[in-house]
C-alpha positions in Angstrom: 22.1 -11.1 5.9 18.9 -12.2 4.2 20.7 -13.6 1.2 24.3 -14.9 1.0 25.6 -16.3 -2.3 29.1 -17.8 -2.6 30.6 -19.2 -5.8 27.2 -20.1 -7.1 27.2 -21.8 -10.5 24.7 -23.6 -12.7 25.6 -25.5 -15.9 23.3 -26.9 -18.5 25.5 -29.4 -20.3 28.5 -27.4 -21.6 26.7 -24.1 -21.1 27.6 -22.1 -17.9 24.4 -20.1 -17.2 25.8 -18.9 -13.9 29.5 -19.1 -13.2 30.8 -18.5 -9.7 28.7 -15.6 -8.6 29.0 -14.2 -5.0 27.1 -11.4 -3.3 25.1 -10.7 -0.1 21.9 -8.8 0.5 21.1 -7.3 4.0 17.6 -6.9 5.4 15.6 -4.1 4.0 17.8 -3.5 0.9 16.5 -3.3 -2.7 19.2 -5.1 -4.6 19.3 -5.1 -8.4 20.6 -7.6 -10.9 21.2 -6.0 -14.3 22.4 -7.5 -17.5 21.2 -8.3 -21.0 19.2 -11.4 -22.0 21.3 -14.5 -21.4 23.3 -13.0 -18.6 22.1 -15.6 -16.1 19.6 -13.5 -14.1 16.6 -15.9 -14.4 18.8 -18.9 -13.6 20.1 -17.2 -10.5 16.6 -16.3 -9.4 15.4 -19.9 -9.8 18.2 -21.1 -7.6 17.4 -18.5 -4.9 13.7 -19.5 -5.1 14.7 -23.1 -4.5 13.4 -24.2 -7.9 16.8 -25.1 -9.4 19.7 -27.0 -7.7 23.1 -25.3 -8.1 25.9 -27.2 -9.9 28.4 -25.6 -7.5 28.7 -23.1 -4.7 26.2 -22.2 -2.0 23.2 -20.0 -1.5 21.7 -19.2 1.8 18.3 -17.4 2.3 17.4 -16.4 5.9 20.5 -18.4 6.9 19.1 -21.6 5.3 20.6 -23.6 2.5 18.5 -23.4 -0.7 19.0 -27.2 -1.3 18.7 -28.8 2.1 16.1 -26.3 3.6 13.9 -25.5 0.6 10.6 -26.3 2.4 11.5 -23.9 5.2 12.5 -21.2 2.8 9.6 -21.3 0.3 6.8 -20.0 2.7 8.9 -17.0 3.5 9.5 -16.0 -0.2 7.5 -14.1 -2.7 8.6 -14.9 -6.3 7.5 -13.2 -9.5 9.0 -15.0 -12.5 9.7 -13.2 -15.7 6.9 -14.8 -17.7 3.3 -14.3 -16.6 2.7 -17.5 -14.7 -0.8 -17.1 -13.1 -3.9 -19.0 -14.2 -5.2 -17.2 -17.3 -8.7 -18.8 -17.1 -9.2 -17.8 -13.5 -10.4 -14.4 -12.6 -8.3 -11.8 -10.7 -10.0 -12.6 -7.4 -9.8 -16.4 -8.0 -6.1 -16.2 -8.6 -5.5 -14.2 -5.4 -7.7 -16.6 -3.4 -5.9 -19.6 -4.8 -2.4 -18.3 -4.0 -3.5 -17.2 -0.5 -4.9 -20.7 0.2 -1.6 -22.3 -0.9 0.1 -20.5 2.0 -2.6 -21.2 4.5 -4.2 -17.7 4.5 -7.1 -15.8 3.0 -7.6 -12.8 0.8 -9.7 -11.2 3.6 -6.9 -11.7 6.1 -4.2 -10.2 3.9 -6.2 -7.5 2.1 -4.5 -4.7 4.1 -1.1 -5.9 3.0 -1.8 -5.8 -0.7 -4.4 -2.9 -0.6 -2.1 -0.3 -2.3 -1.8 -2.6 -5.3 -5.1 -4.5 -5.2 -7.2 -1.3 -5.1 -5.9 -0.6 -8.7 -7.1 -4.0 -10.0 -10.1 -4.7 -7.8 -12.5 -3.1 -10.4 -11.5 -6.0 -12.6 -11.7 -8.7 -10.0 -14.1 -10.8 -12.1 -12.1 -10.5 -15.3 -10.1 -13.5 -16.4 -6.4 -12.9 -15.8 -5.5 -13.8 -19.4 -7.7 -10.9 -20.6 -5.9 -8.2 -18.5 -3.5 -5.7 -20.0 0.2 -6.2 -19.6 0.4 -3.7 -16.7 -2.6 -5.1 -14.9 -1.1 -8.6 -15.2 2.1 -7.5 -13.5 0.1 -5.9 -10.7 -1.9 -9.0 -10.2 1.3 -11.1 -10.2 2.8 -8.8 -7.6 -0.3 -9.1 -5.4 -0.1 -12.9 -5.7 3.6 -12.8 -4.7 2.8 -10.6 -1.6 -0.5 -12.1 -0.4 1.2 -14.4 2.2 3.4 -11.6 3.6 6.9 -12.8 2.5 10.1 -11.6 4.1 11.9 -11.6 0.7 10.5 -10.6 -2.7 12.2 -11.9 -5.8 11.2 -10.0 -9.0 12.6 -11.4 -12.3 12.3 -8.6 -14.9 8.9 -7.6 -13.7 8.3 -4.8 -16.3 9.6 -6.4 -19.4 7.1 -6.1 -22.2 4.9 -3.5 -20.6 4.5 0.2 -21.7 6.5 3.0 -20.1 3.6 4.3 -18.0 3.0 0.8 -16.5 6.7 0.5 -15.9 6.8 3.7 -13.9 3.6 2.8 -12.0 5.0 -0.6 -11.1 8.2 0.9 -9.7 6.2 3.5 -7.7 4.4 0.5 -6.1 7.8 -1.0 -5.2 8.7 2.4 -3.6 5.6 2.1 -1.4 6.6 -1.5 -0.4 10.1 -0.2 0.4 8.6 1.8 3.2 7.6 -1.4 4.9 11.2 -2.6 5.1 10.6 -5.6 2.7 13.9 -6.9 1.3 13.7 -7.1 -2.5 15.9 -8.5 -5.3 14.9 -7.3 -8.7 16.3 -8.2 -12.1 16.1 -5.7 -14.9 17.7 -5.1 -18.3 17.0 -1.3 -17.9 19.6 1.0 -16.3 16.9 3.6 -15.4 15.2 0.9 -13.3 18.5 -0.2 -11.7 19.1 3.4 -10.6 16.2 3.0 -8.2 18.0 0.2 -6.3 20.3 0.6 -3.3 23.0 -1.5 -4.9 23.3 -3.3 -8.3 25.2 -6.4 -9.5 26.1 -6.4 -13.1 25.9 -9.8 -14.8 27.2 -10.8 -18.2 27.5 -14.3 -19.7 26.8 -15.8 -16.2 29.6 -13.8 -14.6 29.3 -11.1 -12.0 31.4 -8.2 -13.3 30.8 -5.7 -10.4 28.6 -4.9 -7.4 28.2 -1.3 -6.4 25.9 1.7 -6.1 23.9 2.0 -9.4 25.5 5.4 -10.3 29.0 3.9 -9.9 28.0 0.9 -12.1 26.7 3.3 -14.8 29.9 5.4 -14.7 32.2 2.4 -14.9 30.3 0.3 -17.5 28.1 2.8 -19.3 24.3 2.2 -19.6 23.6 -1.5 -20.5 
């Protein structure tokens, strides 16, 4: 298994943001986390990305503990947070070169890896990231998450706030990546996006209600 989560919990004072969640994700799967705002998706992602220490339970990524082995895990992860987190005053190309350098590589060396996405934004390579449209920002963020060839891609609500066309284009790009065998965990509040995953975990108020094929989740719980 690429990811193994057992009884994972995170509390902020009296608030239980994630409460005893358990699931596993095998290599090559596209695993979805679906639920409304406040369901605990982002908190769960931050723990898997080694950015937040669990209050209880365990999470292993590549067989490594997210607390003890964070420095071994981080270079093998690609993480795209829900909010646009790149440098708005740097250009498209400058952002890509910076994130490549953080992981000890170069844009030139990794160009083939991100080519299907980068070719769509390369005409704007000199434009400041903060001046891009919502859809272009998401594509740039995806490029930055992939530029070091991660083994696991974590996408926290990657299409929230973008138009319907950009949403569809983004998921088409994920379909292209799927052909490479990349393991992906993606959070979404949209059932139509969840339907494009292999399996889906339904979260509500920090609790995992069910894990199943997306069609089965839709039948059992309706369309969140």
